[in-house]
C-alpha positions in Angstrom: 9.7 18.1 18.4 6.7 20.1 17.0 8.6 22.1 14.4 10.6 18.8 13.3 7.5 16.9 13.1 4.9 19.3 11.7 7.3 21.6 9.9 6.5 20.3 6.5 2.8 20.4 7.3 3.1 24.1 8.3 4.9 24.8 5.0 2.5 23.2 2.8 -0.4 24.9 4.7 1.2 28.2 4.0 1.8 27.4 0.3 -1.6 26.0 -0.1 -3.4 29.0 1.3 -1.3 31.4 -0.7 -2.1 29.4 -3.8 -5.8 29.4 -3.0 -5.8 33.2 -2.4 -4.0 33.6 -5.8 -6.4 31.3 -7.7 -9.8 32.4 -6.3 -9.4 35.1 -3.6 -10.5 35.1 -0.1 -13.4 32.8 -1.0 -11.2 30.0 -2.3 -8.8 30.5 0.8 -11.8 30.0 3.1 -13.0 26.9 1.2 -9.5 25.3 1.3 -9.2 25.9 5.0 -12.7 24.3 5.7 -11.8 21.3 3.5 -8.5 20.9 5.4 -10.2 20.9 8.8 -12.9 18.5 7.5 -10.2 16.0 6.2 -8.4 16.2 9.6 -11.5 15.6 11.6 -12.6 12.7 9.3 -9.2 11.1 9.5 -8.0 11.6 13.1 -8.7 8.0 14.0 -6.7 7.0 10.9 -3.7 8.7 12.3 -4.0 6.6 15.6 -4.3 3.3 13.7 -1.4 4.4 11.3 0.8 5.1 14.4 0.4 1.5 15.7 1.6 0.2 12.2 4.3 2.7 11.8 5.9 1.5 15.1 6.7 -1.8 13.3 8.4 0.0 10.3 11.9 1.0 10.0 13.1 4.7 9.7 13.4 4.2 6.1 9.7 3.3 5.5 8.7 6.0 8.0 10.4 8.5 5.8 8.8 6.8 2.7 5.3 7.2 4.4 6.0 10.9 4.9 7.4 11.7 1.4 6.3 9.2 -1.3 3.3 8.4 0.7 2.0 11.9 0.8 2.3 12.1 -2.9 0.4 9.0 -3.4 -2.2 10.3 -0.9 -2.8 13.6 -2.4 -2.3 13.1 -6.2 -3.0 9.4 -6.2 -6.0 8.9 -3.9 -7.5 12.4 -3.8 -7.0 13.3 -7.5 -6.2 10.3 -9.8 -8.3 7.6 -8.1 -11.6 9.5 -8.3 -10.8 10.3 -12.0 -10.3 6.6 -12.5 -13.6 5.8 -10.8 -15.5 8.3 -12.9 -13.8 7.1 -16.0 -14.7 3.4 -15.3 -18.3 4.0 -14.2 -19.1 6.5 -16.9 -17.2 4.7 -19.7 -14.9 7.6 -20.3 -11.2 7.6 -21.3 -8.6 9.1 -18.9 -8.4 12.2 -21.1 -12.2 12.6 -21.2 -12.5 12.1 -17.4 -9.7 14.9 -16.8 -11.4 17.1 -19.3 -14.8 16.6 -17.5 -13.2 17.4 -14.2 -11.6 20.7 -15.4 -14.3 21.9 -17.8 -17.5 20.8 -16.1 -16.6 20.1 -12.4 -20.4 20.1 -11.4 -21.1 17.1 -13.8 -17.8 15.5 -12.7 -19.1 15.8 -9.1 -22.4 14.3 -10.1 -20.8 11.3 -11.8 -18.5 10.8 -8.8 -21.5 10.8 -6.5 -23.3 8.2 -8.7 -20.2 6.0 -8.1 -20.3 6.5 -4.4 -22.0 3.2 -3.6 -19.1 1.2 -5.1 -16.6 3.4 -3.4 -18.4 3.1 0.0 -18.7 -0.7 -0.3 -15.0 -1.1 -1.0 -13.9 1.3 1.7 -16.6 0.3 4.2 -15.6 -3.4 4.0 -11.8 -2.8 4.3 -12.5 -0.6 7.4 -14.9 -3.1 8.8 -12.3 -6.0 8.5 -9.8 -3.8 10.5 -12.3 -3.2 13.2 -13.4 -6.8 13.4 -9.9 -8.2 13.5 -9.2 -5.8 16.4 -12.3 -6.6 18.6 -12.0 -10.3 18.0 -8.4 -10.4 19.3 -7.7 -10.8 23.0 -5.7 -7.8 24.3 -3.8 -6.8 27.4 -6.2 -3.9 28.1 -10.0 -3.6 27.6 -11.5 -0.3 27.2 -15.3 -1.3 26.9 -14.6 -4.4 28.9 -18.3 -5.5 29.1 -18.2 -5.8 25.3 -14.6 -6.3 24.2 -13.9 -9.3 26.4 -16.9 -11.3 25.1 -16.0 -10.4 21.6 -12.4 -11.5 22.1 -13.6 -14.9 23.4 -15.8 -15.6 20.4 -13.1 -14.2 18.2 -11.2 -17.5 18.8 -13.4 -19.0 16.1 -11.2 -19.3 12.9 -12.0 -16.6 10.3 -14.9 -15.2 12.2 -14.1 -11.7 11.0 -14.5 -12.7 7.4 -17.8 -14.5 8.0 -19.2 -11.5 9.9 -18.1 -9.1 7.2 -19.6 -11.2 4.4 -22.9 -11.4 6.4 -22.9 -7.6 6.9 -22.1 -7.0 3.2 -24.9 -9.2 2.0 -27.4 -7.6 4.4 -26.3 -4.0 3.5 -26.4 -4.9 -0.3 -29.9 -6.4 -0.2 -31.4 -3.6 2.0 -29.7 -0.5 0.8 -28.0 -0.8 -2.5 -29.8 0.2 -5.8 -27.2 -1.7 -7.9 -26.6 -4.9 -5.6 -24.3 -6.7 -8.1 -21.8 -3.9 -8.5 -21.8 -3.0 -4.8 -21.4 -6.7 -3.8 -18.4 -7.1 -6.1 -16.8 -3.9 -4.6 -17.4 -5.0 -1.1 -15.8 -8.5 -1.7 -12.9 -6.7 -3.3 -12.5 -4.6 -0.2 -12.3 -7.8 1.9 -10.0 -9.4 -0.4 -7.7 -6.4 -0.5 -7.5 -6.3 3.3 -6.7 -10.0 3.6 -4.1 -9.9 0.9 -2.3 -6.9 2.0 -2.5 -7.8 5.7 -1.4 -11.4 5.3 1.6 -10.5 3.0 2.7 -7.9 5.6 2.7 -10.5 8.4 4.2 -13.1 6.1 7.3 -11.0 5.5 7.5 -9.8 9.1 7.5 -13.4 10.2 10.2 -14.2 7.6 12.4 -11.5 8.8 11.9 -12.5 12.4 12.9 -16.2 11.5 15.9 -15.2 9.6 17.0 -13.0 12.3 17.8 -16.0 14.5 16.6 -14.7 17.8 15.0 -11.4 16.9 17.8 -9.0 16.7 16.4 -5.6 16.8 13.1 -4.2 17.9 9.9 -3.4 16.1 10.3 0.0 14.3 14.1 -0.1 13.9 14.5 -2.1 10.8 16.8 -5.1 11.0 18.5 -3.8 14.0 21.6 -5.2 15.8 24.8 -6.4 14.2 24.8 -9.6 12.1 27.3 -10.8 9.6 27.6 -10.8 5.8 24.8 -12.6 4.0 22.7 -13.0 7.0 22.5 -9.3 7.3 21.4 -8.9 3.8 18.7 -11.5 4.2 17.4 -9.8 7.2 17.5 -6.5 5.4 15.6 -7.9 2.5 12.9 -9.5 4.6 12.4 -6.3 6.6 12.3 -4.4 3.4 9.6 -6.5 1.9 7.6 -6.5 5.2 8.1 -2.6 5.2 6.7 -2.4 1.7 3.5 -4.3 2.5 3.0 -2.3 5.7 3.4 0.8 3.6 1.0 -0.6 1.1 -1.5 -1.3 3.9 -1.2 2.2 5.1 -2.0 3.6 1.7 -5.0 1.5 1.2 -6.1 2.4 4.6 -5.7 6.1 3.8 -7.7 5.6 0.6 -10.5 4.0 2.5 -10.8 7.0 4.8 -10.3 9.6 1.9 -13.2 8.1 -0.3 -15.9 9.8 1.6 -14.0 13.0 2.1 -13.4 13.3 -1.6 -17.1 12.7 -2.5 -18.3 15.0 0.3 -15.9 17.7 -0.7 -18.0 18.4 -3.8 -20.8 19.5 -1.6 -18.5 22.2 -0.4 -16.8 23.2 -3.7 -16.9 21.9 -7.3 -13.4 23.4 -8.0 -11.0 20.5 -8.3 -7.8 22.5 -7.5 -9.6 23.8 -4.3 -10.6 20.4 -3.3 -7.0 19.0 -3.9 -5.5 21.8 -2.0 -7.7 21.4 1.0 -7.7 17.6 1.3 -3.9 17.7 0.6 -3.2 20.1 3.5 -5.4 17.8 5.7 -3.7 14.6 4.6 -0.2 16.1 5.3 -1.3 16.9 8.9 -2.6 13.4 9.4 0.8 12.0 8.2 2.7 14.4 10.6 0.4 13.5 13.4 1.0 9.8 12.9 4.7 10.3 13.3 4.2 12.6 16.3 2.2 9.9 18.0 4.9 7.3 17.4 7.8 9.5 18.6 6.0 10.6 21.8 4.9 7.1 22.6 1.4 8.3 22.9 -0.2 5.0 22.3 1.7 3.4 25.1 0.8 6.2 27.5 -2.9 6.4 26.7 -3.6 2.8 26.4 -7.4 3.1 25.3 -6.7 5.5 22.5 -6.2 2.7 20.0 -9.4 1.1 21.2 -11.3 4.4 20.7 -9.9 4.7 17.1 -10.9 1.3 16.2 -14.5 1.7 17.5 -14.6 5.0 15.5 -13.5 3.1 12.4 -16.2 0.4 13.1 -18.8 3.3 13.2 -17.3 4.9 10.1 -17.6 1.5 8.3 -21.2 1.3 9.3 -21.9 4.8 8.1 -20.3 4.1 4.8 -22.6 1.1 4.4 -25.7 3.0 5.5 -24.4 5.4 2.8 -25.3 2.9 0.1 -28.9 4.0 0.3 -28.9 7.2 2.5 -26.9 10.4 2.6 -25.0 10.8 5.9 -23.5 14.3 6.4 -19.7 14.3 6.7 -19.9 16.5 9.9 -21.8 13.6 11.7 -19.0 11.2 10.7 -16.2 13.6 11.8 -18.0 14.3 15.1 -18.5 10.7 16.0 -14.9 9.8 15.4 -13.6 12.7 17.5 -16.1 11.8 20.2 -14.6 8.2 20.4 -11.0 9.5 20.4 -11.8 12.1 23.0 -13.6 9.7 25.3 -10.8 7.2 24.9 -8.2 9.9 25.8 -10.2 10.9 28.8 -10.6 7.1 30.0 -6.8 6.7 29.5 -6.0 9.7 31.5 -8.3 8.7 34.5 -6.7 5.1 34.3 -3.2 6.7 34.5 -4.2 8.6 37.5 -5.6 5.6 39.2 -2.5 3.6 38.4 -0.2 6.3 39.7 -2.3 6.6 42.9 -2.1 2.9 43.5 1.6 2.9 42.9 2.0 5.7 45.4 0.0 3.8 48.0 2.3 0.8 47.5 5.4 2.9 47.9 4.1 4.5 51.0 3.1 1.0 52.4 6.6 -0.4 51.5 8.3 2.7 53.0 6.3 2.2 56.3 7.2 -1.4 56.4 10.9 -0.7 56.1 10.7 1.9 58.9 8.8 -0.5 61.0 11.6 -3.0 60.7 14.4 -0.6 61.5 16.3 -1.1 64.9 16.2 1.6 67.6 19.3 3.8 67.5 20.7 6.7 69.5 18.6 9.0 67.4 15.5 6.9 68.3 16.2 5.6 71.8 12.6 4.7 72.6 11.8 2.9 69.4 9.6 5.5 67.8 10.6 4.6 64.3 9.9 0.9 65.1 6.2 1.2 66.1 5.3 4.7 65.0 4.1 5.6 68.6 6.5 7.4 71.0 7.5 5.4 74.1 5.8 2.1 73.0 7.5 -1.2 71.8 
């Protein structure tokens, strides 16, 4: 299971470290390793949320997530997108932005840091919408029950998450942003992107279910079952579109998590290739970890893990919005996320032990009841099994 799931990650790690050693010696190798660890620590909660979405995708789209998705994540979100941001904010052509990144990485990093408020507003609002939609929905289990249950009750108000997100954006923009108009626009775009991608994914998932006439198949296995002729093609098309929008949702989610990591990476190194190698290795492990969680059924076993991940996402969104006016070290973000995940894992383990203990007590009680109702026999002539006390009826 480990080799099959993480094999590509191990291979990419080896190649990346060898490339770093060849390009810049032991110093570059150490920087790549540090950046990879930083990326994993910042995005571990991303893997947990990804896993819940991946469960609803077919094997084909899971493979796409690990193949085409990793190309988009590394070269698109961690290389091309920052170049695009710098080009737009600094009024540079794509060629000039690339030249700046390669020939004057320190200036490129400075320009990217200047664009950080726009990046943080977009990513922060996208992540905040994920968090709010989670806590405003009633769920079978509640981790922080004293807080989650009241939030789920008030979450019955229609579009409450959008109202709260807009209120938070307006407050953060007025208090922390030096360029409120641009930040406000970027934040609204983050909310709209979430609503659009999430709604389209749900729309096509619902379309696939309706056309399936009774729900052939289960979440995560594509169309499933056996249906005839054109019906099968319709189901496949609907699942394909739903899978595509879930895939798109995951890529935007990954981008939202990676923005701060890309900006923060320039505090560690200004070498674009070193940054790409380190963040690329980290991104690969997050993808593999997502698949591992799905195949092991970890989220079903540790029922509070998803809750911990979403609370970590809520804190990350808050940190990104605080970052509109203040610098927050990436190590703080990473440690907070790991603390939520670790605490949720511990809570889930303790819950599982309580449930197992209660189930054992029920079995013992049932076993005792069966024995108490058993008739006396030649092996038990005085009715010991019937009452549990020798010689008494």
